[in-house]
MMTF fields as JSON, N, C-alpha, C and O atoms, coordinates in Angstrom:
{
  "mmtfVersion": "1.0.0",
  "mmtfProducer": "UNKNOWN",
  "numBonds": 331,
  "numAtoms": 332,
  "numGroups": 83,
  "numChains": 1,
  "numModels": 1,
  "chainsPerModel": [1],
  "groupsPerChain": [83],
  "chainIdList": ["A"],
  "bondAtomList": [4, 2, 8, 6, 12, 10, 16, 14, 20, 18, 24, 22, 28, 26, 32, 30, 36, 34, 40, 38, 44, 42, 48, 46, 52, 50, 56, 54, 60, 58, 64, 62, 68, 66, 72, 70, 76, 74, 80, 78, 84, 82, 88, 86, 92, 90, 96, 94, 100, 98, 104, 102, 108, 106, 112, 110, 116, 114, 120, 118, 124, 122, 128, 126, 132, 130, 136, 134, 140, 138, 144, 142, 148, 146, 152, 150, 156, 154, 160, 158, 164, 162, 168, 166, 172, 170, 176, 174, 180, 178, 184, 182, 188, 186, 192, 190, 196, 194, 200, 198, 204, 202, 208, 206, 212, 210, 216, 214, 220, 218, 224, 222, 228, 226, 232, 230, 236, 234, 240, 238, 244, 242, 248, 246, 252, 250, 256, 254, 260, 258, 264, 262, 268, 266, 272, 270, 276, 274, 280, 278, 284, 282, 288, 286, 292, 290, 296, 294, 300, 298, 304, 302, 308, 306, 312, 310, 316, 314, 320, 318, 324, 322, 328, 326],
  "bondOrderList": [1, 1, 1, 1, 1, 1, 1, 1, 1, 1, 1, 1, 1, 1, 1, 1, 1, 1, 1, 1, 1, 1, 1, 1, 1, 1, 1, 1, 1, 1, 1, 1, 1, 1, 1, 1, 1, 1, 1, 1, 1, 1, 1, 1, 1, 1, 1, 1, 1, 1, 1, 1, 1, 1, 1, 1, 1, 1, 1, 1, 1, 1, 1, 1, 1, 1, 1, 1, 1, 1, 1, 1, 1, 1, 1, 1, 1, 1, 1, 1, 1, 1],
  "groupList": [{"groupName": "MET", "atomNameList": ["N", "CA", "C", "O"], "elementList": ["N", "C", "C", "O"], "formalChargeList": [0, 0, 0, 0], "bondAtomList": [1, 0, 2, 1, 3, 2], "bondOrderList": [1, 1, 2], "singleLetterCode": "M", "chemCompType": "L-PEPTIDE LINKING"}, {"groupName": "LYS", "atomNameList": ["N", "CA", "C", "O"], "elementList": ["N", "C", "C", "O"], "formalChargeList": [0, 0, 0, 0], "bondAtomList": [1, 0, 2, 1, 3, 2], "bondOrderList": [1, 1, 2], "singleLetterCode": "K", "chemCompType": "L-PEPTIDE LINKING"}, {"groupName": "THR", "atomNameList": ["N", "CA", "C", "O"], "elementList": ["N", "C", "C", "O"], "formalChargeList": [0, 0, 0, 0], "bondAtomList": [1, 0, 2, 1, 3, 2], "bondOrderList": [1, 1, 2], "singleLetterCode": "T", "chemCompType": "L-PEPTIDE LINKING"}, {"groupName": "GLY", "atomNameList": ["N", "CA", "C", "O"], "elementList": ["N", "C", "C", "O"], "formalChargeList": [0, 0, 0, 0], "bondAtomList": [1, 0, 2, 1, 3, 2], "bondOrderList": [1, 1, 2], "singleLetterCode": "G", "chemCompType": "PEPTIDE LINKING"}, {"groupName": "SER", "atomNameList": ["N", "CA", "C", "O"], "elementList": ["N", "C", "C", "O"], "formalChargeList": [0, 0, 0, 0], "bondAtomList": [1, 0, 2, 1, 3, 2], "bondOrderList": [1, 1, 2], "singleLetterCode": "S", "chemCompType": "L-PEPTIDE LINKING"}, {"groupName": "TRP", "atomNameList": ["N", "CA", "C", "O"], "elementList": ["N", "C", "C", "O"], "formalChargeList": [0, 0, 0, 0], "bondAtomList": [1, 0, 2, 1, 3, 2], "bondOrderList": [1, 1, 2], "singleLetterCode": "W", "chemCompType": "L-PEPTIDE LINKING"}, {"groupName": "LEU", "atomNameList": ["N", "CA", "C", "O"], "elementList": ["N", "C", "C", "O"], "formalChargeList": [0, 0, 0, 0], "bondAtomList": [1, 0, 2, 1, 3, 2], "bondOrderList": [1, 1, 2], "singleLetterCode": "L", "chemCompType": "L-PEPTIDE LINKING"}, {"groupName": "ILE", "atomNameList": ["N", "CA", "C", "O"], "elementList": ["N", "C", "C", "O"], "formalChargeList": [0, 0, 0, 0], "bondAtomList": [1, 0, 2, 1, 3, 2], "bondOrderList": [1, 1, 2], "singleLetterCode": "I", "chemCompType": "L-PEPTIDE LINKING"}, {"groupName": "VAL", "atomNameList": ["N", "CA", "C", "O"], "elementList": ["N", "C", "C", "O"], "formalChargeList": [0, 0, 0, 0], "bondAtomList": [1, 0, 2, 1, 3, 2], "bondOrderList": [1, 1, 2], "singleLetterCode": "V", "chemCompType": "L-PEPTIDE LINKING"}, {"groupName": "ALA", "atomNameList": ["N", "CA", "C", "O"], "elementList": ["N", "C", "C", "O"], "formalChargeList": [0, 0, 0, 0], "bondAtomList": [1, 0, 2, 1, 3, 2], "bondOrderList": [1, 1, 2], "singleLetterCode": "A", "chemCompType": "L-PEPTIDE LINKING"}, {"groupName": "PHE", "atomNameList": ["N", "CA", "C", "O"], "elementList": ["N", "C", "C", "O"], "formalChargeList": [0, 0, 0, 0], "bondAtomList": [1, 0, 2, 1, 3, 2], "bondOrderList": [1, 1, 2], "singleLetterCode": "F", "chemCompType": "L-PEPTIDE LINKING"}, {"groupName": "TYR", "atomNameList": ["N", "CA", "C", "O"], "elementList": ["N", "C", "C", "O"], "formalChargeList": [0, 0, 0, 0], "bondAtomList": [1, 0, 2, 1, 3, 2], "bondOrderList": [1, 1, 2], "singleLetterCode": "Y", "chemCompType": "L-PEPTIDE LINKING"}, {"groupName": "ASP", "atomNameList": ["N", "CA", "C", "O"], "elementList": ["N", "C", "C", "O"], "formalChargeList": [0, 0, 0, 0], "bondAtomList": [1, 0, 2, 1, 3, 2], "bondOrderList": [1, 1, 2], "singleLetterCode": "D", "chemCompType": "L-PEPTIDE LINKING"}, {"groupName": "PRO", "atomNameList": ["N", "CA", "C", "O"], "elementList": ["N", "C", "C", "O"], "formalChargeList": [0, 0, 0, 0], "bondAtomList": [1, 0, 2, 1, 3, 2], "bondOrderList": [1, 1, 2], "singleLetterCode": "P", "chemCompType": "L-PEPTIDE LINKING"}, {"groupName": "HIS", "atomNameList": ["N", "CA", "C", "O"], "elementList": ["N", "C", "C", "O"], "formalChargeList": [0, 0, 0, 0], "bondAtomList": [1, 0, 2, 1, 3, 2], "bondOrderList": [1, 1, 2], "singleLetterCode": "H", "chemCompType": "L-PEPTIDE LINKING"}, {"groupName": "ARG", "atomNameList": ["N", "CA", "C", "O"], "elementList": ["N", "C", "C", "O"], "formalChargeList": [0, 0, 0, 0], "bondAtomList": [1, 0, 2, 1, 3, 2], "bondOrderList": [1, 1, 2], "singleLetterCode": "R", "chemCompType": "L-PEPTIDE LINKING"}, {"groupName": "GLU", "atomNameList": ["N", "CA", "C", "O"], "elementList": ["N", "C", "C", "O"], "formalChargeList": [0, 0, 0, 0], "bondAtomList": [1, 0, 2, 1, 3, 2], "bondOrderList": [1, 1, 2], "singleLetterCode": "E", "chemCompType": "L-PEPTIDE LINKING"}, {"groupName": "GLN", "atomNameList": ["N", "CA", "C", "O"], "elementList": ["N", "C", "C", "O"], "formalChargeList": [0, 0, 0, 0], "bondAtomList": [1, 0, 2, 1, 3, 2], "bondOrderList": [1, 1, 2], "singleLetterCode": "Q", "chemCompType": "L-PEPTIDE LINKING"}],
  "groupTypeList": [0, 1, 2, 3, 4, 5, 6, 7, 7, 7, 8, 6, 6, 9, 7, 6, 9, 9, 9, 3, 5, 10, 3, 11, 9, 3, 6, 2, 2, 12, 13, 3, 8, 13, 7, 4, 7, 14, 3, 11, 7, 9, 0, 9, 6, 3, 7, 10, 10, 4, 6, 9, 7, 3, 7, 3, 6, 0, 9, 6, 8, 10, 11, 4, 4, 15, 9, 3, 11, 12, 16, 13, 13, 14, 17, 7, 3, 3, 15, 4, 12, 16, 16],
  "groupIdList": [1, 2, 3, 4, 5, 6, 7, 8, 9, 10, 11, 12, 13, 14, 15, 16, 17, 18, 19, 20, 21, 22, 23, 24, 25, 26, 27, 28, 29, 30, 31, 32, 33, 34, 35, 36, 37, 38, 39, 40, 41, 42, 43, 44, 45, 46, 47, 48, 49, 50, 51, 52, 53, 54, 55, 56, 57, 58, 59, 60, 61, 62, 63, 64, 65, 66, 67, 68, 69, 70, 71, 72, 73, 74, 75, 76, 77, 78, 79, 80, 81, 82, 83],
  "secStructList": [7, 7, 2, 2, 2, 2, 2, 2, 2, 2, 2, 2, 2, 2, 2, 2, 2, 2, 2, 2, 2, 2, 2, 2, 2, 2, 2, 2, 1, 7, 6, 6, 7, 7, 7, 7, 2, 2, 2, 2, 2, 2, 2, 2, 2, 2, 2, 2, 2, 2, 2, 2, 2, 2, 2, 2, 2, 2, 2, 2, 2, 2, 2, 2, 2, 2, 2, 6, 6, 6, 1, 7, 7, 7, 7, 7, 1, 1, 7, 7, 6, 6, 7],
  "xCoordList": [0.835, 0.0, 0.879, 1.975, 0.371, 1.095, 0.923, 0.037, 1.778, 1.715, 0.396, -0.161, -0.091, -1.355, -2.53, -3.453, -2.501, -3.576, -3.591, -4.657, -2.414, -2.333, -2.822, -3.479, -2.506, -2.943, -4.462, -5.067, -5.077, -6.536, -7.155, -8.126, -6.61, -7.136, -7.022, -7.954, -5.897, -5.705, -6.69, -7.257, -6.897, -7.835, -9.256, -9.989, -9.651, -10.998, -11.197, -12.27, -10.18, -10.285, -10.37, -11.069, -9.663, -9.748, -11.147, -11.68, -11.737, -13.104, -14.08, -14.99, -13.902, -14.759, -14.628, -15.631, -13.4, -13.18, -13.831, -14.442, -13.703, -14.308, -15.831, -16.47, -16.409, -17.864, -18.317, -19.349, -17.554, -17.886, -17.806, -18.684, -16.748, -16.613, -17.742, -18.297, -18.084, -19.152, -20.486, -21.257, -20.759, -22.0, -22.051, -23.084, -20.949, -20.888, -21.061, -21.788, -20.395, -20.505, -21.925, -22.428, -22.565, -23.933, -24.934, -25.931, -24.672, -25.598, -25.398, -26.333, -24.212, -23.934, -23.81, -23.569, -23.96, -23.781, -24.862, -24.548, -26.118, -27.217, -28.269, -29.233, -28.097, -29.017, -30.382, -31.254, -30.608, -31.873, -32.902, -33.941, -32.657, -33.588, -34.743, -34.511, -35.978, -37.113, -37.512, -37.369, -38.01, -38.512, -40.023, -40.523, -40.747, -42.207, -42.691, -41.909, -43.977, -44.564, -44.416, -44.275, -44.448, -44.274, -42.863, -42.671, -41.887, -40.515, -40.372, -39.698, -41.019, -40.969, -41.689, -41.231, -42.81, -43.534, -42.694, -42.608, -42.08, -41.232, -40.051, -39.689, -39.447, -38.315, -38.754, -38.061, -39.896, -40.396, -40.721, -40.405, -41.353, -41.666, -40.393, -40.31, -39.411, -38.148, -37.446, -36.924, -37.425, -36.809, -37.572, -36.967, -38.902, -39.724, -39.511, -39.264, -39.606, -39.476, -38.048, -37.859, -37.052, -35.678, -35.474, -34.86, -35.985, -35.889, -36.685, -36.215, -37.887, -38.725, -38.044, -38.038, -37.482, -36.8, -35.556, -35.312, -34.769, -33.564, -33.879, -33.232, -34.867, -35.247, -35.821, -35.522, -36.641, -37.225, -36.169, -36.235, -35.207, -34.159, -33.273, -32.88, -32.952, -32.15, -32.918, -32.327, -34.232, -35.048, -35.033, -34.958, -35.104, -35.046, -33.688, -33.62, -32.617, -31.282, -31.187, -30.696, -31.655, -31.59, -32.491, -32.1, -33.691, -34.597, -33.997, -34.042, -33.441, -32.836, -31.677, -31.521, -30.874, -29.721, -30.156, -29.594, -31.147, -31.59, -32.425, -32.445, -33.112, -33.956, -33.165, -33.717, -31.901, -31.07, -31.076, -30.565, -31.643, -31.676, -30.306, -30.106, -29.367, -28.032, -27.061, -25.888, -27.53, -26.672, -26.391, -27.194, -25.267, -25.002, -25.987, -26.529, -26.228, -27.211, -26.738, -25.541, -27.696, -27.42, -28.183, -29.27, -27.624, -28.315, -29.178, -28.662, -30.467, -31.404, -31.451, -31.34, -31.606, -31.72, -31.022, -30.319, -31.222, -30.625, -29.286, -28.966, -28.516, -27.238, -26.179, -26.271, -25.216, -24.117, -22.872, -22.648, -22.075, -20.84, -19.719, -18.647, -19.932, -18.887, -18.743, -17.758, -19.678, -19.624, -18.589, -18.441],
  "yCoordList": [-1.186, 0.0, 1.248, 1.269, 2.255, 3.518, 4.276, 3.973, 5.257, 6.067, 6.839, 7.012, 7.294, 8.026, 7.173, 7.667, 5.893, 4.987, 4.799, 4.796, 4.641, 4.496, 5.761, 5.689, 6.915, 8.177, 8.275, 8.701, 7.888, 7.923, 6.977, 7.339, 5.777, 4.809, 5.344, 5.196, 5.964, 6.515, 7.645, 7.724, 8.516, 9.627, 9.097, 9.576, 8.111, 7.558, 6.845, 6.941, 6.136, 5.49, 6.523, 6.308, 7.637, 8.707, 9.316, 9.613, 9.501, 10.03, 9.04, 9.448, 7.747, 6.729, 6.726, 6.629, 6.831, 6.862, 8.102, 8.02, 9.243, 10.473, 10.362, 10.82, 9.768, 9.589, 8.635, 8.86, 7.577, 6.642, 7.302, 7.105, 8.091, 8.801, 9.805, 9.915, 10.537, 11.536, 10.858, 11.356, 9.727, 9.001, 8.488, 8.599, 7.926, 7.423, 8.563, 8.428, 9.674, 10.814, 11.368, 11.777, 11.386, 11.895, 10.994, 11.469, 9.698, 8.772, 8.672, 8.321, 8.971, 8.782, 10.083, 10.031, 11.228, 12.498, 12.719, 13.004, 12.594, 12.833, 11.747, 11.941, 10.609, 9.494, 9.691, 8.841, 10.767, 10.969, 11.755, 12.113, 12.037, 12.833, 11.941, 10.945, 12.276, 11.433, 11.692, 12.801, 10.645, 10.763, 10.598, 9.623, 11.541, 11.466, 10.436, 9.908, 10.165, 9.21, 9.712, 8.916, 11.02, 11.6, 11.334, 11.116, 11.351, 11.042, 9.596, 9.309, 8.682, 7.27, 7.03, 6.242, 7.711, 7.574, 8.106, 7.47, 9.265, 9.837, 8.926, 8.745, 8.352, 7.455, 6.196, 5.743, 5.629, 4.424, 4.699, 3.89, 5.843, 6.189, 6.424, 6.016, 7.075, 7.295, 5.99, 5.823, 5.061, 3.757, 3.01, 2.442, 3.004, 2.281, 2.815, 2.038, 4.125, 4.688, 4.568, 4.395, 4.656, 4.447, 3.026, 2.814, 2.057, 0.667, 0.425, -0.27, 0.991, 0.79, 1.346, 0.696, 2.525, 3.122, 2.318, 2.051, 1.932, 1.145, -0.198, -0.594, -0.908, -2.213, -2.046, -2.84, -1.025, -0.792, -0.478, -0.994, 0.349, 0.68, -0.52, -0.722, -1.323, -2.521, -3.518, -4.174, -3.637, -4.522, -4.043, -4.855, -2.732, -2.205, -2.463, -2.739, -2.378, -2.658, -4.112, -4.397, -5.035, -6.454, -6.762, -7.521, -6.181, -6.414, -5.872, -6.533, -4.68, -4.061, -4.899, -5.068, -5.417, -6.222, -7.534, -7.949, -8.184, -9.491, -9.377, -10.302, -8.254, -8.082, -7.615, -7.56, -7.281, -6.877, -5.394, -4.975, -4.59, -3.146, -2.503, -1.361, -3.213, -2.661, -2.993, -2.624, -3.678, -4.051, -2.831, -1.898, -2.826, -1.714, -1.732, -2.79, -0.604, -0.551, -1.323, -1.416, -1.868, -2.598, -1.941, -1.401, -1.987, -1.483, -2.606, -3.661, -2.396, -3.45, -3.62, -4.744, -2.576, -2.679, -1.512, -0.733, -1.408, -0.285, -0.652, -1.828, 0.358, 0.1, -0.357, -0.091, -1.019, -1.513, -0.693, -0.294, -0.442, 0.322, -0.545, -0.027, -1.832, -2.74, -2.744, -3.286, -2.163, -2.218, -1.317, -1.27],
  "zCoordList": [0.0, 0.0, 0.0, 0.56, -0.63, -0.674, 0.639, 1.438, 0.84, 2.05, 2.13, 3.213, 0.994, 0.969, 1.404, 2.052, 1.051, 1.452, 2.964, 3.579, 3.565, 5.016, 5.705, 6.743, 5.137, 5.724, 5.708, 6.692, 4.608, 4.504, 5.53, 6.194, 5.666, 6.628, 8.045, 8.835, 8.382, 9.722, 9.996, 11.087, 9.018, 9.193, 9.373, 10.238, 8.563, 8.686, 10.022, 10.618, 10.496, 11.804, 12.931, 13.921, 12.781, 13.776, 13.796, 14.865, 12.626, 12.555, 13.19, 13.912, 12.929, 13.526, 15.045, 15.753, 15.551, 17.0, 17.612, 18.678, 16.949, 17.456, 17.475, 18.422, 16.455, 16.416, 17.518, 18.15, 17.749, 18.825, 20.191, 21.031, 20.418, 21.687, 21.88, 22.973, 20.821, 20.902, 21.214, 22.033, 20.565, 20.841, 22.264, 22.924, 22.751, 24.123, 25.127, 26.111, 24.875, 25.787, 25.787, 26.833, 24.647, 24.575, 25.274, 25.819, 25.259, 25.903, 27.405, 28.124, 27.891, 29.316, 30.094, 31.3, 29.479, 30.174, 31.225, 32.38, 30.845, 31.784, 31.602, 30.862, 32.265, 32.049, 32.69, 32.509, 33.429, 34.117, 33.326, 33.879, 32.062, 31.267, 30.813, 30.129, 31.178, 30.774, 29.314, 28.8, 28.671, 27.298, 27.352, 27.913, 26.776, 26.789, 25.773, 24.982, 25.81, 24.874, 23.439, 22.51, 23.26, 21.923, 21.399, 20.203, 22.29, 21.896, 21.44, 20.451, 22.179, 21.785, 20.456, 19.629, 20.26, 18.996, 17.838, 16.788, 18.027, 16.978, 16.672, 15.51, 17.713, 17.504, 16.76, 15.849, 17.14, 16.476, 15.006, 14.134, 14.736, 13.348, 12.533, 11.375, 13.134, 12.43, 12.107, 11.004, 13.055, 12.805, 11.728, 10.819, 11.821, 10.85, 9.43, 8.508, 9.254, 7.91, 7.373, 6.169, 8.236, 7.782, 7.279, 6.233, 8.021, 7.586, 6.31, 5.409, 6.223, 5.035, 3.785, 2.739, 3.891, 2.736, 2.374, 1.197, 3.375, 3.113, 2.482, 1.512, 3.022, 2.473, 1.076, 0.184, 0.876, -0.452, -1.5, -2.616, -1.163, -2.127, -2.433, -3.582, -1.411, -1.661, -2.528, -3.386, -2.312, -3.147, -4.598, -5.52, -4.802, -6.164, -6.809, -8.007, -6.041, -6.576, -7.019, -8.111, -6.176, -6.533, -7.73, -8.618, -7.761, -8.886, -10.175, -11.212, -10.111, -11.287, -11.806, -13.016, -10.906, -11.303, -11.941, -12.955, -11.357, -11.865, -13.134, -13.946, -13.314, -14.487, -15.702, -16.801, -15.539, -16.658, -16.959, -17.998, -16.074, -16.316, -16.145, -16.559, -15.545, -15.324, -16.452, -16.385, -17.478, -18.599, -19.473, -19.503, -20.181, -21.102, -22.268, -22.59, -22.898, -23.986, -25.221, -25.492, -25.956, -27.193, -28.337, -28.135, -29.513, -30.682, -31.223, -31.591, -31.277, -31.661, -33.172, -33.663, -33.893, -35.34, -36.014, -35.371, -37.291, -37.997, -38.593, -38.763, -38.904, -39.561, -38.565, -37.367, -39.067, -38.239, -38.528, -39.67, -37.532, -37.713, -38.267, -38.58, -38.396, -38.85, -40.353, -40.855, -41.111, -42.57, -43.165, -44.386]
}
């Protein structure tokens, strides 16, 4: 691997570590904050719609791939460039 590749990997791992630390600090800073029923409903709806969109898009990717929509275009008729 080149030096630039190692640098990119180190930077990305540092960003991942910072995101993990930030998430941990945010979850453990004040554990006594109550969540209302509206908060739970909003969280459940957000999880549901995120999963629905993700599953739907992945299903479209698999369908598109298997149905041949991802193939390069072909010339069906007309003149040929080989003449």
